[in-house]
N, C-alpha and C positions, 0 to 999 in steps of 0.2 A: 710424680703425680699421674703416671700412665694409667692407673686404675680409675681415674675420674673421667666420666663422660663430660663432654664440653659443649656449651652453647653460648650465645651472646648474652641473653637475659633470662634469669630464672625468676618466675613469678610465683609467689606463694598465695594461693587463694583464687578460686574461680567464681567469686561472686560477681556482681555487675562491674565493679571497678577493675578487678583482675582480668575479666574477660574482655572489657573494653580496651585495656592496655595491650593485651595480646593481639586483639584484632587490628589495632592501629600499627603495632610493630610489624605484624605480618604483612600489612599493606605496604610498609616501607622496606620490606625485604630483610628484616632483622630476625634472625633465628631466636626463638624463645620456647621455653618449656614451662608449662603451668602445672603446679602440684596442687591438688585439691584433696582435702582429707575425707570429704563425703563421697559415697559411691555414686550418688545421683543428685540431680537438682532437687532442692527441697520443694515439696508441694504446698508448703505454708506461705501464703502471700504476706510478706512482712511490710515492705514499703509499697505504697499504692499510687503515689502521685509523682509526676514528672513535669518539669517546666519546659518552656520552648527551647531553651539551651540544650536540655537533655535530649529532646527530640532531634535537634540538629546534630548532636553527637551520633545518634543512631543512624541518621541519614548519611553521615560520613562513612559509615561502614556498609552502605548499600542496603540498609534494612528498612527504608522508609515505606516500601510497599507493604510491609507487614504491620506497621505501627497501628493503623486503625482497622485492620482486617483480623488480626489475631492477638495483638498485644494489649490493646485497650481502646478507649474512646475518649472523646473530648469532654472536659468538665464544662458545662454550659455557663454556669454562674457560680460565684462563691459569695455566700451571704454571711453577714455577721448579725446574730440575733442576741439582743440583750434581755435582761430581766430574770427574775427568779421564777421559773415556770418550766414546763416540759412540753412546750407546744412548738413543733417543727414548722408550723404554718404561720407563726406570728410574723408580722411585717418586720423585715430586718432594719437595723439602724443604718446600714450601708451595704452595698453589694457591688460587685464589678463583673463585667463580661470577660470570662476567661476563654471564650471560644473564638475571639477575634484574632486575625493574623496581621494586625496592624503594627506589630512590634518590629524589632531589628532582625529577626531571624526568618520571617516568612512563614512561621508556624503559629499554631494556636497558642494561647498563653499557658494552658495547663491541660494535662491529660491524666486519666486514671487508668492504671495498668494492672495487669496480673504479673507479679514478679516472676513466677515460674515460666510463663510464656516469654517474658522479656529475656530471661537468662537462656532459655532454649535457643532463641534466635541469635543471641550474642555468641553462644557456643557453636552455632552453625558456621559462623565466620571463621572460627578457629579450625573447625573440621575441614573447611574448604581450602585452607591455606597450606602451602607447601613449606612455610617458614614457622608455623605455630603448631604446638602439640600439647594436648591436655592429657594429664595422667591423674585419674581419679583414685580414690581410696589410698592416697599417699600422705603420710604424716612426716613432717620435718622433725629431725631428731638432733641435729647439730649444725652450727654455722661457725666458720672462721674465715679470715681473709688476710691477704697480703697486699702489696702495692698494686698488683695487676689482676688479681682474681678473688672471687668469693667462692669458698668451698662449702658445700652443704652435703649432709647425709640425710637420707629419708628412708622410711619403711614403705615398701610398695604394697599393692593389694594382696599379694601372696605372703606377706610377712617378711620378705627378704630385705636385707639392708643394701641400699644403693648409694652411690656417690656421684655427685655432679659438680662441676665448676662452671662459673659464668663470669663474664666481665662485670655484671651488675646483678644484684638481687633486689627485686621490688616486692615488698610485702603488702599484699592486699588481703590479709587474713584476719581482718577485723580487730575490734578493740581488745580481745582476749587472745589474739594470735601469738604463736610461738616467737616470731621474729622480734616484736617489740618487748614482750614480757620477759623472755629468757635470754635475749641477745643484746638488745639495745638499751633497755632500762638499766642494767648493771653498768653500762658505759655512760650514763648520765642523761639519757633521753627521758623526758618526763611529760606526762599528759597533764597540762595545766588548764586552769579556768580560762575561758575565752575572755578577751579584753572587755572591760566595762560591764561584764555580766557574770553572775554566778547562778544561772538558771539550773535548778536541780530538783526534779519532782518525779514521783512515781505515778504512772498512768496504767490503767487496764486497757488493753487493746483487744477488741472483739472482731472476728470475721464471721459473718453469717452468710449462708446460702439460703435464699428465700424461695420456697416452693409456693406456687399459686394455689390458694384455696378455690374451690369450685362449688356450685350449688349441690353437686353430687357428693363431694367429699365432706362438705360442711353445710348441710341443709339448714341448720339453725342460725347461720350467720345472718345478722339482721339487715345487712345492706343489699342483699339480693332482692328483697321485696321493694326496694327503692329504685331498682333498675341499674344498679352498679354491676359492671362486669369484673372478672377476675383481674384483668390488667388495670382497671380503674382503681380497684382496691389496693393493688400493689403501689400504684402511683400516690395514693392518698397517704399510706403509712410509711412509704420509703421514697420520699420525693427525689426528683432528678438532681437538683442542685446540691452542691457541697455546702455544709453549714459549720460555722464556728459558733458554738453556743456559749455566750458570755454570761453564764450564770455564776454569780459570785460565790454561791454555796458549793457548786460542783461544775466547773467548766468542762466542756465536752466538744468533740469534733465528730461529725458523721457525714456519710455520703456513700453513694454507689461507687463501685470500681469494677474494672475489667470491661468486657463487652456487654452491651445491653442484655443479650440473651443469657448471660451468665447469672444475672440477678444476684450479684454479690454485694454485701453491705458491710461497711466498716463503721464501728462506733468505738470511740476512745473517751474515757472519762478519768478525771484526776482522782487520785487517792488522797484523802485528807491526812493531815499530820498525825492524827491519833488512830488511823486505820492501818490495817495490815494488807499489803498488796495481794498476797496469795489468797487470803480470805475473800477479798473484794472481787476476785476473779471467779469465785465459785458461783454456782447457779443461783442460789437464793439471793446473794448480794447483787449479782448482775440484774436479776429480775427487779430487785428493789430500786436500783439506780437507773435502769434503762426502760423497764416496763412502762412507766408513765408516758414515755415518748411515743409508744405504739399503742396507747389506749386513748381513744378520743371521747370527749364528753358527748353523751347522747343528744344533747341540745343542738349540737352542730348539724345533726341530721333530722331534727324534729322528733327524736326518740327520748324515752324516759330513762333508759339505762345506758351506761357507758358501752362503747364498742371497742373491743380488744382484738388486735390481730391474732389469729390462731397460733398458739405457741407451737403446735406440732407441725407447722409449716416453716419453722425456723430450724435449720441445720447448723449447729455450732461447729465451725471449722477451727476456731482459735478463741481462747479466753485466757490471756496471760498478762501478768504485771510486768512492766518494764520501767527501769530507772532512766529517765531522759535527762540529759545534761548537755551543756554547751562547753566543750573543751577542745584544746588543740595542743599538739606536742610542741615543745620548745624548738626542736629541730626535726625535720622530716627526712634528713639524709645524714649519714655518718660514714665516711669512707666510701665504700662501694655498695652499701646497703641503704635502701630507700623505703620509706613508709608512704602509703597513699590510701585514700579512702578512709574507712572507719579506723584503720590502724593508725592514722595520723591525726584524725579529728573526729569529734562526735557531735552530731546535731540532734536537737529535739526533732520530732517528726513533722512539725507544722510547715507547710509550704512546699513540700516535695523536694527539699534541698539536699537531703542525704545522698541519694543516688546521683542526682545531678552534679553535686560537688565532687563526688568520686569520679564521675565522667570527666569533669574539667581537669582533675588531677591527672587522669590517664592520658588525655590528649596532649596536654602541655608537657608531660613527662616523655611521651612516646617519641616526639621529634627530637628532643634533646638526647635521649638514649640512642636514637638512630644516628645522630651526628657523632656521638662518642664512640659508638661501636664500629662505624664504617670509616672513620678517619684514620689515615695512615700516620697522622701526627699524634704526639703525646699531649693531648689537650688537658687542661686543668679541670678535671671532672668535678672537683669539690666546688669550685666557683660557679660552674654551670648549673649544678644541682641546687646550690644555695639560691641562685637567682630564680630558679624554678619555684621553690617553695616560698620565697619572699613575694613573688608575684601572686602566687596562689593565696597566700595569707591576706593580701589586700582584698581579693575577691571574697575570700572566706569570711572576713570580718563584716563585709557588707551583707552577705547572705545570712550570717548568724544573727546580725542585728534585726533583719526583717523577720527571720524565723522566730526569734525569741519574742518579738513584738506580737507575732501571730499567736504565740502560746500564752502570753500574758493577758488572759481574757477577763480578768476580774474587773479591770478599769478600762472600758472601751473608748473613753473620750478621745484618746490620741489617734484613733484609727481613721479619722476623716481623710488623712492623706491617701488612704487606700481606694478612695472613690475612683481614681483613675486607673486602678488595677496594679498588679505586681510589677509592671514594667514602667510605672510612672516616672521613676528616677532615670530611665534611659539605660543604655548598655554600659557595661563596665568599661572604665578607662583607667589603666594603671598609672600611678604616680611614679615618675622615674627616680631611680636610685642607682648608684654605681653598680655596674655589672648586669643590670637588667637589659635583655636583648631587644631593644628598640631605640629609635632616634627621636627623642622628645622635641627637638628643634625642627623636625620634619613631620610633626603630627603623628608620631608613632605611639603605640600603647593602647589604642582603642580597639574595641571589637568591631570587625568589619561587617557591614550590613549584608544580609542576604535577601534577594527578591527572586522573581521569576523571569525567565528569559526564553527567547526563541532564536534558533540559529537562522542567520540570513543566508539563504542559499538559492534564491530565485523561486523556490517553492516553500510554502510555510512548513516549518519543521515542528517537531514536538515541543511542548512546553516543559521546562525543567527548572530546577533550582540552580541559581548561579554557582553555588558551591560545587555542584556536580560537574560543571564545565571547567571551573578554575582548577579544581583538584582531581581531574579525571585520572583514572588508573593508568592511562597511557603516558602521563607526564613522568619525567625522569628526575626532576629536581624537587627537593622538599619545600623550598620557598618558591612562591609564584608571583609573577608580575601581572597586575590587572591594569588595563588602560581604559580610561573613561573619556570617550570622544564627544565633542559637542554635536557632531553630525558626520555623515558619510564622507563629506568632502575632505575631512582631516585624515582619512584612513591612509592614503598613499604616502603623504609626507611622514606620517607617524611610522609606517613600516620601514621607510628609508632610514629614519633616525634610529630605530631599534637595531637595524642591520649594521649601522655604522658603529654602534658601541658594543656589539656582540663580543668583541675581543676582550672587553674588560669584565665580562660576566664571571663571577666567582663559581666555584664548584657547587655551591648551594643554589645557584640561580641560572636560568637559561632564558634569555630574552626571546629566543625563537619559540618558546612555549607560551608567550604572553597571551592572555585571554582579553579580547577587546569588546567593549560594549558601546552601543550608541542608544540614545533615547528613542523610544518607540515613535514619537511624533516626528522624528527627523527622517524616517524611512518610508518611502512611498511604496505602494503595492507593487509586488513583482520585482523589487530591487534585487540585483545580483551583486554580491560582494566578492572581490578577488582574493579571498582569504578564508581558510577553513576554520578560523578561530574567532569569527565575528558574530556577535549576538546583539539582539535588541531586547529591551525590556518588554515584558508581556502585558497583556491587558487582564483585568480581573475576570472578564468573561471567558477568556481563553483558559484560564486556570480554574474557573468555576468558583472563584472566591470573590467576596465583595470587599469594599473599602480598602483596596490595595493601593499603596503609594507607588506609582509607576516609576518614579525617578528617585527612589530612595538612595541608590548608590551615589548619584551626583550630589544630592542634598547633603548626605553625610560626609562627603569629602570636600565640600566647600571650594570647588574650583580646581582641585588637584587632579592632574591628568594621569600620573603614573603612581601606582601603589604596589609596594612590595609586601606580600602577605606571608605571614608565618603559617605553618601547617595547622596551628590551633585557631586559625581564623582571626588572629590579632594582627594589626598593622605594624610592620617593622618601620616603614617610612612611607609618607605620601609626598609626592614631588610635583612641582609645577612644570618642570622641563626635563628634557632628556639629559641635560647636563647635571641637574640635581639627581636624577636617577643613577647616573654613572658614579657620582660621589657616594650615594647611599649603598650601591652595590659593593664598592670598595670597602666601605665601613663594615658591611656584613661579612665580607671575607676576613677582614682583620679581627672581627669579634670572635670568630670561630677558627682561628689559626693559633698555632703554638706561639706562645710569647717568648 
């Protein structure tokens, strides 16, 4: 096999999931090569929504500074509008605030992004990494494997046949990708209906770029005489908030996406059982279905004639039918070949869960692959990967249920639970099963909260997210210890305790890297801490946010002082004492040691 190039992980597909996986593997020092069949990032914005969990995933790659500058903007509110009509301004039957940062992540509930910009920044992480490499215009042609390696052949951009072997192959090449369709399906992998639902419908997805009419370009437009400006007209016909239109004859979803200055608009409508999706995506049918929404009755403005937004101000970027279904593969890993993202499961588009779910796949998979690739022991990769997708399927089922409920808009009566917003049910908490990597008797399995903090150094430091300090790039261990102190007086004895048990620290954990937090109210002005890893919770004013829960970390952990965190921000164990911490540390070592 000397003619095979070698790497740790071969990733097929550089969409959001593949790029996210490569980015996290690179941060963990795992060599990886990404093969992407397309020469460039597609300019067609497909997915447009991302939840707070997805924003947190971007933050983990150091991309937060770009999220609301170049990638997209906050969705202010999400409205559910009922009735058989085409009025975007009708009072909703319910709505929720998606701009609040009151949830478990410290981020807003939902954002609307431009996927090309999102992918550009994800790829910038790959480009900056010494461990990751992207190869575009490369098509996979064959896969085979043995007990130790996956062997792949691919055609490069010049048409030459290349060979590469990797310890693992992760396929993020979509629902029609080579890996599943040509390699794993013949081995028994099947894309099955998601549990308890057989959602399957065709929708037409439209992307429009809106150009502002002006009195000069459209002198006969009737609203100029009433004092309306170009921006006011845009706001009237393409309102700010996102809308689920619960019209029993033709359900639809619409809203702005991208940055405000982009003036991009998404409209999706269902194709009826007797209709043809391709035909419904054509201009005349689109105008018939969508035109009434951008035509207002003249009576609204005291006029005798209807007011239609100028059609020549609408640039059609996309008009395509898509078959949306809710499905998941029976297995996401077989041997050393793994499926993630759309290759493993398919979501309807409602709720922004498609990309976010792929991100969760990538983060949960990355740290496991890092352990498998860097360990000198012959670990049972099959059980570790099975535990990964069993956990993910728990979260997937919850996301799928909410997503399908969002899409089932013909009978809106059930939706009153949404009044509290998409995070009303709280953060995900896994139900333990044999092999899952957390300790249920020590409160493991829940997603760890994130809030804002300030370093205690005698002078007020910068405000940052707690994740950025806990998982700082300078840290050497994949798992991290978080210490939640009641006040500064507990610091010195806690440091002594950590030093005493340092000798039992496993290879995956380093007590000297522990990140320590104290409540904001327990720190007096000008306090100096004899520790470079001590932080206090920040105020809402310091971060420029409102309604911030200052002591969310302490509230979520219910009196536990020591928390062992997995790299995917889930709790491995939450301990009351340093003795329990030592026990949990040994259990962690045993869990990822050769049996």
